[in-house]
C-alpha distance (Angstrom), angle and dihedral (degrees) to the residues before:
residue distance angle dihedral
M1 . . .
D2 3.83 . .
V3 3.82 122.8 .
E4 3.75 94.2 -107.9
T5 3.79 93.9 55.0
A6 3.78 92.1 45.1
R7 3.83 90.8 50.4
A8 3.87 90.4 48.7
I9 3.82 90.7 50.0
E10 3.82 90.2 48.9
Q11 3.88 91.2 50.2
L12 3.76 91.0 47.4
G13 3.86 89.0 52.4
D14 3.77 89.8 50.8
R15 3.82 91.1 50.8
L16 3.76 91.5 49.3
D17 3.81 90.2 50.5
A18 3.76 90.6 52.1
L19 3.76 92.0 47.4
Q20 3.79 90.6 50.8
V21 3.86 91.2 52.7
A22 3.86 90.5 48.4
L23 3.78 92.1 49.3
R24 3.77 92.5 50.1
S25 3.78 89.8 50.7
D26 3.75 92.2 48.7
C27 3.84 91.3 48.6
A28 3.80 90.5 51.7
E29 3.77 91.2 49.3
I30 3.80 92.0 48.6
R31 3.83 91.0 49.3
R32 3.78 92.3 51.2
H33 3.85 90.3 49.3
A34 3.87 90.6 47.8
E35 3.75 90.6 49.6
M36 3.77 90.7 52.6
L37 3.81 90.9 48.8
F38 3.84 91.6 48.8
E39 3.83 90.7 49.9
S40 3.79 91.7 50.3
L41 3.81 90.4 47.3
K42 3.83 90.3 49.2
N43 3.79 89.9 54.0
D44 3.83 92.1 47.6
I45 3.82 89.3 51.3
R46 3.79 90.5 49.4
I47 3.84 91.0 51.2
L48 3.79 90.8 49.7
A49 3.83 92.1 48.1
E50 3.78 91.1 50.5
G51 3.79 90.3 49.0
F52 3.87 91.7 49.9
A53 3.74 90.9 48.3
T54 3.83 92.2 49.9
L55 3.88 90.3 47.0
S56 3.76 91.9 47.2
A57 3.85 91.7 50.2
K58 3.81 90.2 50.6
L59 3.81 91.9 49.3
D60 3.83 90.8 48.8
S61 3.74 92.4 49.6
G62 3.86 90.9 48.9
R63 3.79 92.0 53.9
R64 3.86 93.9 56.2
């Protein structure tokens, strides 16, 4: 293998390493964002469930 080809392969390896680091960073950021969204959604579902429970209790007391 000539020097030029070896150097090109080495540079390609370096670029692949950098890409791998960037992708890992992006995945971690996406995961944090998804966790925030899921937590927000969980809170919204809890609020809805509490509202339905309150409404159900009011309807049950009105039927008696």
